[in-house]
Every structure is written in C-alpha cells, then in structure tokens.
C-alpha positions, 0 to 999 in steps of 0.5 A, a space after each residue: 484532497 490537495 490541490 495547491 500549485 505543484 500537487 501531484 494529479 493522481 489519475 483515477 482508476 479504470 474500469 475494474 481497478 482499485 482506488 489507493 487512499 492513505 489510511 493513517 496519518 503520516 503514511 504519505 510521508 513514508 510513500 514519498 521517501 519509497 517514491 525518492 529512493 525507489 521510484 521504478 518500484 514504488 511505481 511498480 508496487 502503485 500498478 500492483 495495489 491498483 490492479 491485483 491488490 490481493 493475489 490469488 499466487 503470493 511471492 516472496 515480494 508481495 504477499 500476506 503478511 503472517 501471524 499477529 500481523 496477518 490481519 488488523 481492524 479497519 473501519 470496523 471490520 476485521 481485514 487482511 493485510 499485505 505486504 509489497 516489499 518496494 526495496 530490501 528495506 522499504 514496504 508497503 502494508 495495506 487491507 483492501 476494502 472489496 465492497 468499494 475497490 479501495 486499497 488503504 495503506 497503513 504503513 509505507 517505509 523505506 526502511 524495515 518495519 520495525 514490528 517484524 524484528 
C-alpha cells in the first residue's frame, strides 16, 4: 500500500463489509478514469461492492457475467465474475472471495470492454 503525500486514504471496512482490492496489474488506472469521469456513480459502485457484491436480486446494471465470462480462475479457484455498469460504457468486473471477505477488481474502464463485443 502506498502512503505517499497526496495519496488517498481508504477507510477500513465496517463489520460485515468487504475489503476491495485490485486483482490485476493496471486496473487501478481504469478505476481512476472512472473516478474522474463519473465520480458519483463510481462511489456508488464502490459502496455496492463493499456491502453487497453478489446480490441475490440482480439488475441490468449489476449482475453476474454470462457465458465464457461467467467464471474466472483467480488465486487457483474458479469464481463467479460480476459486473457493475458504472456508466453507459464504463464497467467494473470483479470476483468475490467470501472466505476472506475481499472483492478483487479484475477490470475497470470508462469504455465498454472489448471482450464482450
């Protein structure tokens, strides 16, 4: 974790909430793009991942991915991959580690992911 002057201070999760971590190199850049382009929506997505990352009642803007994107192997385990539509093109893809209560962000970008085209 970086602690240089000017870095953001991330609050710890409250009891029952999930930690949020970047799961792959470079995803932080996409996250910062989302923060700059749609700060309110990105903050809402962050809160959703913190409190209910794998909802029972899925919506068009927050759901499990489908087909060959539905699951990914992360840290040696096959995990469901979820998506939050932050803007019309901006997406966050992530997996949930229930045992450790960590959400791992695997993709964040302000443009629609090419993998879904």
